[in-house]
VOPAGU-2260 file (C-alpha; in pm, 1 decimal, decimal comma):
REM VOPAGU-2260
SITE   aa  ch    i         X         Y         Z
SITE  MET   A    0    8830,6   12627,5   10306,3
SITE  LEU   A    1    9158,9   12686,5   10481,0
SITE  CYS   A    2    9134,7   12354,6   10654,0
SITE  TYR   A    3    9072,4   12169,7   10332,0
SITE  CYS   A    4    9377,9   12346,1   10170,3
SITE  ILE   A    5    9584,5   12235,8   10461,1
SITE  MET   A    6    9474,5   11880,8   10432,3
SITE  TRP   A    7    9572,4   11891,8   10051,2
SITE  LEU   A    8    9916,1   12021,7   10146,4
SITE  PHE   A    9    9956,7   11762,1   10416,5
SITE  ALA   A   10    9850,6   11477,3   10175,3
SITE  VAL   A   11   10133,1   11590,1    9932,8
SITE  PHE   A   12   10417,5   11688,0   10180,6
SITE  PHE   A   13   10375,0   11453,6   10473,6
SITE  VAL   A   14   10579,2   11161,2   10337,0
SITE  PRO   A   15   10844,8   11376,3   10185,3
SITE  ILE   A   16   10890,1   11552,0   10506,3
SITE  MET   A   17   10915,7   11208,9   10679,0
SITE  VAL   A   18   11188,2   11107,6   10421,4
SITE  VAL   A   19   11385,0   11415,6   10501,3
SITE  LEU   A   20   11365,5   11330,3   10867,9
SITE  TYR   A   21   11466,0   10975,6   10807,2
SITE  LEU   A   22   11780,6   11072,7   10604,3
SITE  LEU   A   23   11876,7   11336,1   10881,4
SITE  THR   A   24   11856,6   11064,0   11149,0
SITE  HIS   A   25   11984,0   10754,7   10948,4
SITE  GLN   A   26   12329,2   10829,5   10795,5
SITE  GLY   A   27   12392,2   10489,1   10637,3
SITE  ALA   A   28   12563,1   10502,3   10297,5
SITE  VAL   A   29   12283,7   10318,9   10121,6
SITE  ASN   A   30   12001,5   10529,9   10236,3
SITE  ARG   A   31   12020,8   10821,5   10008,6
SITE  PRO   A   32   12076,2   10613,4    9687,8
SITE  ALA   A   33   11786,2   10388,8    9799,1
SITE  VAL   A   34   11549,9   10682,6    9849,8
SITE  VAL   A   35   11645,4   10801,9    9498,3
SITE  VAL   A   36   11586,4   10456,2    9347,9
SITE  GLY   A   37   11243,2   10446,7    9517,4
SITE  PHE   A   38   11153,5   10783,4    9401,3
SITE  PHE   A   39   11231,2   10718,1    9039,1
SITE  LEU   A   40   11043,8   10389,3    9056,5
SITE  GLY   A   41   10751,9   10571,4    9202,3
SITE  ALA   A   42   10769,4   10839,1    8921,9
SITE  PHE   A   43   10795,9   10580,5    8644,9
SITE  PHE   A   44   10492,9   10380,4    8796,8
SITE  CYS   A   45   10280,3   10686,2    8847,5
SITE  VAL   A   46   10322,2   10826,5    8498,5
SITE  PHE   A   47   10262,6   10487,1    8355,5
SITE  ALA   A   48    9955,0   10439,2    8552,6
SITE  ILE   A   49    9809,5   10794,1    8463,2
SITE  LEU   A   50    9872,5   10742,6    8091,4
SITE  PHE   A   51    9750,0   10376,0    8066,8
SITE  GLY   A   52    9544,4   10322,2    8397,8
SITE  SER   A   53    9175,0   10309,9    8411,8
SITE  GLY   A   54    9107,5   10608,1    8657,6
SITE  TYR   A   55    8875,9   10616,6    8947,5
SITE  ARG   A   56    8760,6   10294,9    9086,3
SITE  THR   A   57    8397,3   10233,6    9197,8
SITE  TYR   A   58    8391,6    9973,0    9481,9
SITE  PRO   A   59    8125,6    9706,0    9537,5
SITE  ALA   A   60    7902,1    9709,2    9848,1
SITE  SER   A   61    8066,5    9441,2   10037,5
SITE  LEU   A   62    8347,6    9509,1   10287,6
SITE  ILE   A   63    8573,8    9239,9   10135,6
SITE  GLY   A   64    8516,8    9381,9    9791,6
SITE  ILE   A   65    8632,7    9711,1    9901,7
SITE  PHE   A   66    8918,5    9597,5   10121,0
SITE  SER   A   67    9060,1    9347,5    9844,5
SITE  PRO   A   68    9170,5    9595,0    9565,1
SITE  ILE   A   69    9285,5    9867,2    9808,6
SITE  PHE   A   70    9508,0    9611,8    9986,2
SITE  LEU   A   71    9622,6    9462,4    9655,6
SITE  TYR   A   72    9719,6    9784,2    9486,1
SITE  GLU   A   73    9827,3   10000,5    9776,1
SITE  VAL   A   74   10016,3    9748,9    9989,6
SITE  LEU   A   75   10069,0    9399,7    9854,2
SITE  LEU   A   76   10184,7    9467,5    9495,7
SITE  PRO   A   77   10391,8    9767,8    9555,6
SITE  LEU   A   78   10579,6    9650,2    9870,4
SITE  GLY   A   79   10620,2    9308,2    9714,2
SITE  VAL   A   80   10759,4    9435,0    9390,5
SITE  LEU   A   81   10994,9    9680,1    9565,7
SITE  THR   A   82   11120,4    9420,5    9801,8
SITE  VAL   A   83   11196,3    9182,3    9503,2
SITE  ILE   A   84   11374,7    9467,3    9320,7
SITE  THR   A   85   11574,8    9561,7    9627,0
SITE  MET   A   86   11674,6    9201,8    9701,2
SITE  VAL   A   87   11769,8    9128,1    9331,4
SITE  PHE   A   88   11942,2    9455,3    9205,4
SITE  PHE   A   89   12105,4    9569,5    9523,1
SITE  LYS   A   90   12462,1    9392,5    9531,7
SITE  ASP   A   91   12520,7    9434,7    9909,7
SITE  GLU   A   92   12507,1    9168,3   10166,3
SITE  LEU   A   93   12163,7    9055,9   10281,9
SITE  LEU   A   94   12134,2    9265,6   10595,1
SITE  VAL   A   95   12223,5    9586,0   10413,5
SITE  ARG   A   96   11971,1    9504,9   10136,2
SITE  VAL   A   97   11705,1    9455,7   10412,0
SITE  GLY   A   98   11803,3    9782,9   10568,2
SITE  ALA   A   99   11760,6    9958,2   10225,7
SITE  LEU   A  100   11392,4    9851,5   10213,6
SITE  MET   A  101   11285,4   10145,1   10429,8
SITE  PRO   A  102   11424,3   10422,6   10223,2
SITE  VAL   A  103   11326,1   10247,6    9898,3
SITE  PHE   A  104   10967,8   10224,2   10027,9
SITE  LEU   A  105   10963,2   10577,1   10145,0
SITE  GLY   A  106   11111,7   10706,6    9818,1
SITE  PHE   A  107   10838,8   10531,6    9617,5
SITE  PHE   A  108   10553,6   10625,8    9837,6
SITE  CYS   A  109   10654,6   10998,0    9836,0
SITE  LEU   A  110   10476,5   10995,7    9503,5
SITE  TYR   A  111   10258,0   10687,9    9516,9
SITE  ILE   A  112   10056,7   10812,4    9810,3
SITE  PRO   A  113    9943,0   11146,5    9655,2
SITE  PHE   A  114    9876,9   10950,7    9322,5
SITE  ARG   A  115    9647,7   10715,6    9499,6
SITE  ILE   A  116    9474,6   11002,7    9689,2
SITE  PHE   A  117    9426,8   11241,7    9394,9
SITE  PHE   A  118    9395,1   11000,4    9088,2
SITE  ARG   A  119    9234,4   10698,4    9246,5
SITE  SER   A  120    9007,8   10821,5    9511,0
SITE  GLU   A  121    8630,5   10880,8    9426,6
SITE  THR   A  122    8612,2   11158,1    9706,2
SITE  LEU   A  123    8859,2   11380,1    9878,1
SITE  SER   A  124    8774,3   11414,9   10249,7
SITE  GLY   A  125    8943,2   11423,7   10583,1
SITE  PHE   A  126    9001,7   11067,2   10574,8
SITE  THR   A  127    9156,6   11049,0   10228,4
SITE  LEU   A  128    9366,6   11367,5   10261,7
SITE  PHE   A  129    9478,0   11328,4   10620,3
SITE  LEU   A  130    9442,1   10986,0   10781,9
SITE  LYS   A  131    9519,1   10779,4   10459,8
SITE  PRO   A  132    9873,0   10933,1   10422,8
SITE  VAL   A  133    9937,8   10875,5   10789,8
SITE  LEU   A  134    9811,0   10513,9   10780,9
SITE  LEU   A  135   10011,7   10433,2   10460,2
SITE  PHE   A  136   10322,8   10574,5   10602,4
SITE  CYS   A  137   10282,9   10363,7   10914,3
SITE  CYS   A  138   10207,7   10067,6   10694,1
SITE  VAL   A  139   10545,0   10113,1   10487,7
SITE  ALA   A  140   10752,1   10184,8   10806,3
SITE  GLY   A  141   10610,1    9899,7   10990,4
SITE  VAL   A  142   10654,5    9639,8   10719,3
SITE  ALA   A  143   11002,2    9750,8   10662,4
SITE  CYS   A  144   11091,6    9741,6   11039,9
SITE  ALA   A  145   10920,1    9401,0   11078,2
SITE  ILE   A  146   11128,6    9256,3   10789,1
SITE  LYS   A  147   11443,0    9396,8   10930,6
SITE  LEU   A  148   11394,1    9281,3   11286,5
SITE  LEU   A  149   11298,6    8923,7   11167,1
SITE  VAL   A  150   11613,8    8896,3   10938,0
SITE  ASP   A  151   11820,5    9041,6   11210,6
SITE  TYR   A  152   11677,7    8784,0   11465,6
SITE  PHE   A  153   11728,3    8481,6   11262,2
SITE  ALA   A  154   12065,0    8593,3   11135,9
SITE  HIS   A  155   12168,6    8632,3   11506,6
SITE  ARG   A  156   12332,0    8957,4   11402,4
SITE  LYS   A  157   12170,4    9209,7   11638,7
SITE  PRO   A  158   11996,6    9181,6   11978,1
SITE  ALA   A  159   11705,9    9389,1   11876,2
SITE  MET   A  160   11454,9    9138,2   11971,7
SITE  GLN   A  161   11613,7    9006,2   12284,9
SITE  GLY   A  162   11494,3    9062,5   12641,9
SITE  GLN   A  163   11694,5    9267,9   12889,8
SITE  ASP   A  164   11857,4    8951,4   13034,0
SITE  GLY   A  165   11998,5    8874,8   12677,3
SITE  ASN   A  166   11764,0    8577,5   12598,1
SITE  LYS   A  167   11512,6    8556,9   12319,0
SITE  ASN   A  168   11201,5    8570,2   12540,3
SITE  GLY   A  169   11163,3    8948,3   12553,6
SITE  CYS   A  170   10855,5    9154,6   12470,4
SITE  ALA   A  171   10943,8    9168,3   12097,0
SITE  LEU   A  172   10944,7    8796,5   12005,0
SITE  PRO   A  173   10937,7    8703,0   11636,1
SITE  ALA   A  174   10566,2    8607,0   11654,8
SITE  VAL   A  175   10482,9    8967,3   11806,8
SITE  VAL   A  176   10692,1    9127,2   11540,1
SITE  GLY   A  177   10522,9    8926,1   11274,7
SITE  ALA   A  178   10181,0    9012,4   11405,8
SITE  CYS   A  179   10266,2    9383,6   11431,7
SITE  GLY   A  180   10401,1    9385,7   11081,5
SITE  LEU   A  181   10086,8    9209,8   10946,5
SITE  ALA   A  182    9864,3    9461,0   11143,1
SITE  SER   A  183   10056,9    9755,7   10991,7
SITE  ALA   A  184   10007,3    9608,2   10641,7
SITE  VAL   A  185    9648,5    9532,2   10674,4
SITE  VAL   A  186    9526,4    9832,5   10874,9
SITE  PRO   A  187    9526,3   10097,9   10596,6
SITE  ALA   A  188    9302,5    9901,2   10363,2
SITE  LEU   A  189    9078,1    9774,7   10628,1
SITE  ALA   A  190    9022,4   10119,8   10795,3
SITE  GLU   A  191    8945,5   10264,8   10460,0
SITE  ALA   A  192    8708,1    9992,9   10363,1
SITE  LEU   A  193    8531,3   10041,0   10692,8
SITE  TRP   A  194    8518,7   10416,6   10641,2
SITE  TYR   A  195    8394,6   10391,2   10283,1
SITE  SER   A  196    8123,9   10132,0   10384,2
SITE  GLY   A  197    7989,6   10385,1   10634,7
SITE  ALA   A  198    8117,3   10229,4   10951,2
SITE  SER   A  199    8138,2   10444,2   11271,0
SITE  PHE   A  200    8435,3   10639,8   11350,6
SITE  VAL   A  201    8496,5   10439,2   11670,8
SITE  LEU   A  202    8531,4   10123,7   11444,7
SITE  TRP   A  203    8761,9   10252,4   11162,3
SITE  GLY   A  204    8934,4   10487,9   11405,1
SITE  GLY   A  205    9010,4   10204,3   11645,1
SITE  VAL   A  206    9138,2    9997,8   11356,8
SITE  GLY   A  207    9359,8   10276,9   11247,1
SITE  ALA   A  208    9497,0   10326,7   11602,9
SITE  VAL   A  209    9593,4    9958,0   11597,3
SITE  GLY   A  210    9802,2   10015,8   11295,8
SITE  VAL   A  211    9976,0   10319,5   11421,8
SITE  CYS   A  212   10050,9   10156,0   11759,4
SITE  SER   A  213   10196,2    9850,3   11578,1
SITE  THR   A  214   10426,8   10061,5   11377,4
SITE  VAL   A  215   10536,3   10263,2   11686,9
SITE  LEU   A  216   10624,6    9930,0   11866,4
SITE  LEU   A  217   10823,3    9808,0   11562,0
SITE  LEU   A  218   11010,0   10142,0   11533,9
SITE  ALA   A  219   11082,7   10121,0   11896,2
SITE  CYS   A  220   11216,6    9770,6   11872,2
SITE  SER   A  221   11430,7    9873,4   11566,5
SITE  HIS   A  222   11580,8   10178,3   11747,3
SITE  ARG   A  223   11658,7    9965,0   12046,1
SITE  GLY   A  224   11846,6    9728,1   11820,8
SITE  MET   A  225   12044,5   10003,1   11664,0
SITE  THR   A  226   12145,5   10168,8   11998,3
SITE  SER   A  227   12228,0    9835,4   12165,2
SITE  ASN   A  228   12516,9    9773,1   11911,4
């Protein structure tokens, strides 16, 4: 029972703690307002969905039938809409708007992850209460870092993706960054679909590990780009 309560608390407070750590380590002028914007967008969406949504979803038996709605509603639509809102309504230069994606995403998912867990999950288990918040956080951070690295690369603004010799043939080439960003985006839904369909821990755990490692690589490349300037 104590372990179950701890997992409940983890599901609720994991992302807010990550947001606080992010704000403490990233002092950009746009970060705090971006987190607030994301938080209020998340609050509006969650309240709207609770009042007018259809409640718990029963998934079909096929793996693709499980994966598709999870990926659509937990990754593609929220990240896509938030990206459009940030690009359109933030009036800063492009690189600043791209840099604001991370705090906007994090502010939104502070509320959206608990909403998806407690209002849209059929069962509450170790996966949904512990692994799902971690994988979705990695997804958000990985996608935001991948977008920023690719924009920085093609804008020739930062050497975040260059090799030690200064050329663009280092370990973090655009194709690698794109692949890691795609892995970060797909893994949460794929791991949950595998878990839901009864696949072995080795399979869905291995998929989850790929997503976490992809995000760690992207965060490392992003940090390297920040410290090299």
